[in-house]
C-alpha positions in Angstrom: 64.5 92.8 201.2 62.9 88.9 202.1 64.7 87.4 198.4 68.0 88.6 199.8 67.5 86.7 202.8 66.3 83.9 201.0 69.9 84.1 199.1 71.9 84.2 202.2 70.4 81.0 203.6 70.0 79.1 200.3 71.5 79.2 196.9 68.9 79.0 194.7 69.3 76.9 191.7 66.7 77.2 188.6 66.9 73.9 186.1 63.7 74.6 183.9 61.2 77.2 184.2 59.3 74.7 186.6 62.0 73.5 188.1 63.5 75.4 191.1 65.6 74.0 194.2 66.9 76.0 196.7 70.3 74.2 198.7 71.2 75.2 202.4 74.9 77.6 202.5 76.8 78.0 205.3 74.8 80.0 206.9 71.5 78.1 206.2 73.3 75.2 207.8 74.4 77.2 210.8 71.2 78.8 211.5 69.4 75.0 211.3 72.0 74.2 213.8 71.2 76.6 216.0 67.3 76.3 215.6 67.6 72.6 216.7 69.6 73.5 219.7 67.4 76.7 220.6 64.2 74.0 220.3 66.2 71.6 222.8 66.3 74.8 225.6 62.7 75.0 225.0 61.8 72.0 225.4 63.9 72.2 228.5 62.3 74.7 229.7 58.9 73.5 229.6 59.4 70.6 230.9 58.4 71.8 234.3 60.2 71.5 237.9 61.3 68.0 238.1 64.4 68.5 237.4 65.5 64.8 236.6 62.3 64.1 234.2 63.5 66.7 232.3 67.3 65.3 232.1 66.0 62.3 231.6 63.5 63.7 228.7 65.6 65.3 226.4 67.8 62.3 226.6 65.4 59.7 225.3 64.4 63.0 222.6 67.7 63.2 221.9 68.1 59.8 221.2 64.7 59.3 219.4 65.7 61.5 216.9 69.2 59.7 216.6 67.5 56.8 216.3 65.2 58.3 213.5 68.1 60.0 211.6 69.9 56.1 211.3 66.8 54.5 210.2 66.2 56.8 207.6 69.0 56.0 205.9 67.7 52.3 205.4 66.1 53.3 203.0 63.3 50.6 200.5 62.5 53.3 198.4 63.4 56.4 197.4 61.2 58.8 195.2 62.5 61.0 192.6 60.7 64.6 194.3 61.2 63.3 198.1 59.9 61.0 200.2 61.3 57.3 201.1 59.9 54.1 202.7 62.0 53.8 205.9 62.9 51.5 208.7 60.7 52.5 211.1 62.1 56.2 211.3 58.5 58.1 211.9 57.5 55.6 214.6 60.9 56.8 217.2 59.6 60.7 217.1 55.6 59.1 217.4 57.3 57.7 220.8 58.1 60.9 222.5 54.9 62.5 222.1 53.4 59.0 223.2 55.7 59.1 226.7 55.8 62.7 227.4 53.0 64.4 226.1 52.2 66.2 222.7 54.0 69.4 223.3 57.6 67.5 223.6 56.7 65.1 220.3 56.3 68.1 218.0 59.5 69.8 219.2 61.2 66.9 219.0 59.5 66.6 215.4 60.8 69.5 214.6 64.3 69.7 215.5 64.3 66.1 213.5 62.7 67.9 210.4 65.5 70.6 210.6 68.1 67.7 210.2 66.3 65.9 207.8 66.7 69.1 206.2 70.1 69.1 206.2 70.9 65.7 205.6 68.4 64.9 202.5 67.2 68.6 201.7 64.1 69.0 198.9 63.3 72.6 198.3 61.3 74.8 196.1 60.3 77.3 198.2 60.3 78.8 201.5 56.6 78.2 202.6 57.2 74.2 200.8 60.8 74.0 203.1 58.3 75.0 206.4 55.7 72.6 205.3 57.8 69.5 204.6 60.2 69.4 207.2 59.5 71.7 210.7 55.7 71.2 210.3 55.3 68.0 208.8 57.6 66.5 211.1 56.5 68.3 214.1 53.2 66.8 213.1 54.5 63.2 214.1 54.6 64.8 217.7 50.8 64.3 217.5 51.1 61.0 219.1 50.5 62.1 222.6 46.8 63.2 221.6 46.0 59.4 222.5 48.4 58.3 225.1 46.5 58.0 228.1 43.4 55.7 225.8 43.3 52.0 224.7 45.9 51.2 221.9 47.2 55.2 222.3 50.3 54.7 221.1 49.1 53.1 217.8 46.4 55.3 217.2 48.3 58.3 218.3 51.2 57.0 215.4 48.0 57.3 212.8 47.2 61.1 214.0 50.8 61.9 213.8 51.5 60.2 210.1 48.2 61.8 208.6 49.4 65.2 209.9 52.7 64.6 208.1 51.0 63.1 204.9 48.4 65.9 205.0 51.5 68.9 205.0 53.0 66.8 202.0 50.0 66.9 200.2 49.7 70.0 200.1 52.9 71.2 199.2 52.8 68.6 196.3 49.6 70.1 195.1 51.1 73.2 195.1 54.6 73.5 194.5 55.1 70.1 192.6 51.9 70.3 190.5 54.3 70.0 187.3 55.4 66.9 187.8 51.8 65.0 187.4 51.1 63.2 184.5 49.2 65.0 181.3 45.8 64.8 182.2 46.1 64.1 186.5 44.6 66.3 188.4 47.2 67.5 190.2 45.4 66.8 193.7 45.6 63.3 193.1 48.7 62.7 191.8 49.5 64.3 195.1 47.3 61.6 197.4 48.6 59.4 195.6 52.6 60.0 195.3 52.8 60.9 199.1 50.8 57.6 200.1 53.6 55.2 198.1 56.4 56.0 200.6 53.8 56.9 203.4 51.3 54.4 203.8 53.5 51.5 203.5 55.4 52.3 206.1 53.2 53.1 208.6 51.4 49.5 207.7 54.5 47.9 208.6 54.8 49.7 211.1 51.1 49.2 213.0 51.9 45.6 212.3 54.6 45.5 214.4 53.3 47.5 217.3 50.5 44.5 217.4 53.3 42.3 218.5 52.7 41.6 222.2 56.5 40.9 222.8 57.0 44.6 221.0 53.9 45.9 223.5 55.8 44.6 226.9 58.9 46.4 225.4 57.7 49.5 225.0 55.5 49.7 227.8 59.0 48.8 230.2 60.5 51.8 228.2 57.8 54.4 229.2 58.3 52.6 232.6 62.1 53.4 232.3 61.4 57.2 230.8 59.5 57.9 234.0 61.6 56.9 237.0 63.1 58.8 239.0 
């Protein structure tokens, strides 16, 4: 029964004994779209009684997702089994967590993860799908943990990216181990493979966040995001 449900939402393609991929069907894409809409409804329900702040938060979250999607198409490198170095796409999701707290950030990240699943899917198993998309990108919302700390955005960004990295390392070790070079430990391979695209973007983003003009601009964005 569970397999029939999977087949309804995704097409299974077997390339070899170790290569199996799933591509979302029309029903799968509709379900993903409905999941994204539901997440925004939940986000609205949990933002409290301040209606102006609620609408503003949803607007900023939608803008952040749009910017993250656009910048995710600007790729400096795209790895063969998923993952790419993009133009600061992770930062926009982390920014929502920093501005509105981890709960809003995680929900925004999950919605963005589902969008990435539609745009650029690499699916080998339902568990891998959850870890590599909604959960991994949802972790970027953990940036809100350090919102009130000195250099809170930098610390939060690094925490969020670390959460995403751990999710990808787990799926790499479990579901992509067959791609490790002969004789190489699968965990070492997964750690290195995922660091190849996450680490360069993280370093570039952190360097940008220490630019005084950028810091001033982000303070203004946060101030505007709470204006009544």
